C-alpha positions in Angstrom: 98.1 60.7 -46.9 101.3 59.9 -49.0 104.5 59.5 -46.8 102.8 59.0 -43.7 104.7 57.3 -41.2 101.8 56.3 -38.5 99.4 58.5 -36.4 99.2 59.5 -33.3 98.2 57.4 -30.7 98.9 58.5 -27.4 99.6 62.4 -25.4 101.1 62.4 -22.2 102.2 65.8 -19.9 104.0 64.8 -16.7 102.8 67.8 -14.7 105.4 66.9 -11.6 108.4 64.9 -12.2 108.9 61.2 -11.5 104.9 60.9 -10.4 102.7 59.1 -13.0 101.7 61.4 -15.7 98.7 62.7 -17.5 97.3 61.2 -21.0 95.2 63.5 -22.9 93.6 64.3 -26.0 95.4 66.9 -27.4 98.7 68.6 -26.1 100.1 72.5 -26.6 103.7 72.1 -27.7 105.5 75.5 -27.5 109.4 75.9 -28.6 110.6 74.7 -25.2 108.1 72.2 -23.7 104.5 71.0 -23.5 102.1 73.1 -21.8 101.9 72.1 -18.4 104.8 69.7 -18.2 107.0 69.3 -15.3 106.2 72.2 -13.0 106.4 70.3 -10.0 109.0 68.4 -8.0 108.8 65.8 -5.2 111.2 66.3 -2.3 112.4 64.7 0.7 111.7 67.2 3.5 114.3 66.3 5.4 116.9 67.8 3.2 115.4 68.9 -0.1 116.6 65.8 -2.5 114.5 65.9 -4.8 112.9 62.2 -5.9 115.2 59.6 -7.8 113.2 56.8 -8.6 116.3 55.3 -11.2 118.8 56.0 -8.5 117.0 55.2 -5.1 114.4 52.3 -3.6 112.9 54.7 -1.4 111.5 56.6 -4.4 110.4 53.3 -5.9 106.5 53.9 -4.9 106.8 57.1 -6.5 105.5 56.7 -10.2 102.3 55.0 -8.2 101.4 58.3 -7.5 99.3 60.2 -10.0 99.4 63.9 -11.1 97.2 66.2 -13.1 96.2 69.7 -13.7 93.0 71.3 -13.5 91.4 73.6 -15.8 93.2 76.5 -14.5 96.6 75.1 -14.0 96.4 73.7 -10.3 98.5 70.4 -9.8 96.3 67.7 -7.7 97.4 64.2 -7.2 96.2 61.0 -5.9 98.1 58.3 -3.9 96.9 54.7 -4.6 93.7 54.1 -2.6 93.0 57.6 -2.1 91.3 60.7 -3.5 92.5 63.9 -5.9 94.1 65.9 -3.1 95.3 69.8 -4.4 99.4 70.4 -4.4 101.7 71.7 -3.0 99.5 71.5 0.5 99.9 70.1 3.7 97.2 67.7 3.3 98.8 66.2 0.1 102.4 66.3 1.3 100.7 63.9 4.3 99.0 61.6 2.0 102.3 61.4 -0.3 104.7 61.0 3.1 102.3 58.5 4.3 102.7 56.1 1.1 106.3 56.6 0.9 107.0 55.9 4.6 109.1 59.1 5.1 108.2 62.9 5.3 108.3 64.2 1.9 106.5 67.4 0.1 105.7 68.5 -3.6 107.2 71.8 -4.3 107.1 73.9 -7.7 110.0 74.8 -10.2 110.6 77.9 -9.9 107.7 81.1 -8.7 106.4 81.0 -11.8 104.8 77.6 -11.6 103.4 77.9 -8.4 99.7 78.9 -7.7 98.9 82.2 -6.8 99.4 83.2 -3.3 101.5 80.1 -2.6 104.9 81.3 -0.3 106.2 78.1 0.3 109.4 76.6 -0.7 110.5 76.1 -4.0 113.0 73.1 -5.7 115.2 73.0 -8.8 114.9 70.6 -11.5 117.1 67.7 -11.9 118.5 68.1 -15.4 117.3 70.4 -18.5 114.7 68.8 -20.4 114.4 68.6 -24.0 111.0 69.8 -25.4 109.7 66.8 -26.8 110.2 63.3 -26.1 108.8 60.9 -29.1 108.2 57.2 -28.9 106.8 54.5 -31.7 104.8 51.4 -30.9 107.3 50.0 -33.7 110.2 50.4 -31.1 107.7 49.0 -28.4 106.9 46.1 -30.5 110.6 45.5 -31.4 111.8 45.8 -27.5 108.7 43.4 -26.8 110.3 40.9 -29.8 113.7 40.6 -28.0 112.0 40.3 -24.2 108.3 38.7 -24.8 107.8 37.7 -21.1 107.7 41.7 -20.7 106.0 44.6 -20.4 107.0 47.5 -22.6 104.2 49.3 -21.7 104.9 53.3 -22.8 104.3 54.8 -19.7 108.0 52.9 -18.5 109.3 55.4 -20.6 107.4 58.7 -20.2 106.9 60.0 -23.8 105.0 63.4 -24.6 103.9 61.7 -28.1 103.7 57.9 -29.1 102.9 57.5 -33.0 101.3 54.0 -33.8 103.7 52.9 -36.5 104.3 49.2 -38.3 106.6 47.4 -36.9 110.0 47.6 -38.4 111.8 43.9 -39.1 115.3 44.3 -36.5 114.8 47.9 -35.6 113.9 50.7 -33.4 113.7 53.0 -36.1 112.9 56.6 -34.7 116.6 56.0 -33.2 117.6 56.2 -37.0 116.3 59.5 -37.4 118.8 61.8 -35.8 118.9 65.2 -37.8 115.4 64.4 -39.5 112.7 66.7 -39.4 109.2 65.8 -38.3 105.9 66.8 -39.2 103.1 65.5 -36.4 99.9 67.1 -37.2 101.1 70.6 -37.3 104.1 70.5 -35.4 107.3 70.5 -37.0 110.0 68.8 -35.1 114.0 68.5 -35.6 114.9 65.2 -34.0 117.7 66.1 -32.0 119.2 62.9 -30.2 118.1 59.0 -28.8 116.7 58.9 -25.3 119.0 57.1 -23.1 117.3 54.8 -20.8 117.9 54.7 -17.2 116.8 52.2 -13.9 113.1 54.2 -14.1 112.1 52.2 -16.8 112.2 48.6 -15.1 110.3 49.9 -11.6 106.8 48.2 -11.3 103.7 50.9 -11.9 100.0 50.1 -11.8 99.5 47.2 -14.3 102.9 46.0 -14.7 105.8 44.8 -12.3 109.9 45.4 -12.0 111.3 44.1 -14.6 114.9 44.4 -15.4 115.0 42.8 -18.5 113.4 45.7 -20.4 116.5 48.3 -19.3 119.0 44.7 -20.1 117.9 44.6 -23.8 118.1 48.3 -24.3 121.3 48.2 -23.2 122.3 45.3 -25.4 120.4 46.1 -28.6 120.1 49.9 -28.8 123.1 51.3 -27.1 120.7 52.0 -23.3 118.3 54.0 -26.1 114.6 53.8 -26.7 112.6 56.8 -28.3 113.9 59.9 -29.3 114.0 63.6 -28.1 113.5 66.6 -30.2 113.6 70.2 -30.4 110.6 72.4 -31.9 110.8 74.1 -35.3 107.2 75.2 -35.4 105.3 75.2 -32.2 101.4 73.9 -32.4 98.5 72.2 -30.8 98.1 68.5 -31.5 95.4 65.7 -31.2 95.4 62.4 -31.5 94.9 60.6 -34.3 97.6 63.7 -36.0 99.3 62.2 -38.8 103.5 61.8 -38.7 105.9 62.5 -41.5 109.1 63.1 -42.8 109.5 67.0 -43.8 
């Protein structure tokens, strides 16, 4: 297609904040969020403090816990070496607590995200999230060129949409698109701001190790940023392989 910038190669949602996400073949994007994204939080059961893997070492193993939504939008989680368990639930809280080494609990962000009949405690989201986080493989390639020994796996950066795009010499291209409008399949977006990176990006996950060089190079070469946040102008369902172009 004329003017095509690239094609969607990965789609993600994160049913529980800070836990590993769920890679999907298609996502439904509304005006404010991806359907099923960030409905639950993990807290320290002793004080209700929400998980902060970017700030505190006690939370560093949290991204190794995976989360998914069932067809009826119920949350399930799995710790390494375990099986999928429904959450929020005492059994999954016990498994997560044993894995982390302290009492922890998964809780919904607001009653509207809780399963019917849930009467347990709620928690509040740590930050107001942007509707969509978009990342290109061109920017990942630029980071790899700056930091050849590192692993700039998309999972470090928790995007919703990864677009396969030819590298741009010396550039993190989408960082330069602020204010521009994009079509991704039938989805229409406005690039609103660069995605400023924190310590979460350096933490080990399944398949790659802790790597401070990831963040160090983003600080040095792209003002802390990688990828962009977008607002939604036209909601749509998009699938892997969808083309992306400027509007």
